[in-house]
Steps between C-alpha positions, in 0.01 A plus 500: 500500500620847417628656819529874429293678235549862410164657417517834328195724509406341829277788611284490187159331475638174360793489742275562796263227379776242451708550817285289734428248222874433450586468865664165580697362793870548424432763231589865518338765282732797446276794413624786279294811438529879525205487742505319831298172450193489720491271802299188424398190697636162395796616295771298670864610497566818307782747445443852372702731277356841426648602166418555136552219248705755305751543783782270383688481831187428704373241252833323497495481880144370482605222263776361720433153645175471305379174343248657264345834412133572451495824305172689551649851524448780253217697340184288503271699264531731200700817555738733322794377295752636753333326797459171316859497387639599839293264717462199274787491253774666704376340820497150350840541339645619832351195665625256234858628529488477880372143465795418274753660735354330809467161333127456548396200288137575421252779437121488477406799292154646528405588145148570379235401247539862377835402344285309255191719516426536130482128438145371441337209672525203269328169457731331748724601791768754418856387576682684776785591267295670229682802355473824691218733382483757778194718542657786699835640606457289814447189285799592285714527813391150608596362159833679528583351841412152374762559230751640753459190715555289191831680446614413852396140453688462171813683614524396865278192540249670729192287547195711398130439532296783339142494618257692281239568770138522397309669784612457861294696753525549874139380522448126437251556211539606136409855403289561187403271218856494362608354836309183418777427252805666664455438876788365707373415846725575800534132584587409143754783502661329797495166316662665198781667691571182699529308175735769364714473809517123514529390138833363388708658223231725355734682264305793352125453505184693426188425693147630521391603849134397487277260687318199362223720360238338275506811272877552499686576177847426646683167476576316825728249327813696580403520867434127511858442380634649822239351730241786505150354512252772581182403683272803506253594225338835454186324374371471852451882487365512141126492566513792743732704276298436188177594680659831589681572172333297226622200306864552385550510126841338449450516121414863421574715806854642451538541875459121533650373172838676540728364770565848640133592498425873538871569562538488121300823483616704800715809429857397442740632763227669707536412872224286639368566851 
């Protein structure tokens, strides 16, 4: 079992959600964020480093004696070009170089479905390694850091698992009709990360971060290869959501036929709230 995990972006919504789910006896979560992570029950052993992922010295210190990195840090929604480049591209490159210098063997990289947002739902599940078709500057930055991690795998042998997350919320239910396809439940997120931590010799892999949703468009085959078998299905919420929002049209509604949904239409480079 992985003993010490560095979690970047530990104070964000996803980091806060995952901390207690990843707690294990004998495991230490080393938390890195510019904001003090909130106190939570059931989180187990933790270490805290308050610093930016763009601070090379602090990130190198954070990577020492670490068995794996879970990279959640950076800009999480659409924003200006400068912010996206600084927080996502520069931050990830700073982290990758620190990982190399510190000799960390593995990184789990939180990418996004928005790296492939302009792909359309097809007749069958879409492979996790479909070519990047970003829908926003944010999505472009996620495609870029997937490529950056590939560079560090090919040059230095870093084990990389890029997870194109569908929709992971702090609440344990999907949000909106699109969530019936993209939902990743908190407990399946835990299963996915544990599989990423424990699989042997992953090399460089692309994975979809989604649950076993009846209406999913994403392939689970790549996850099965590393031992990720999701259990939860958004269909248990479908009747209530359809009653409130109407029957989803996954054939004609562009917000449901495109992987990125309405993100394909939001103003490019305009900060989201």
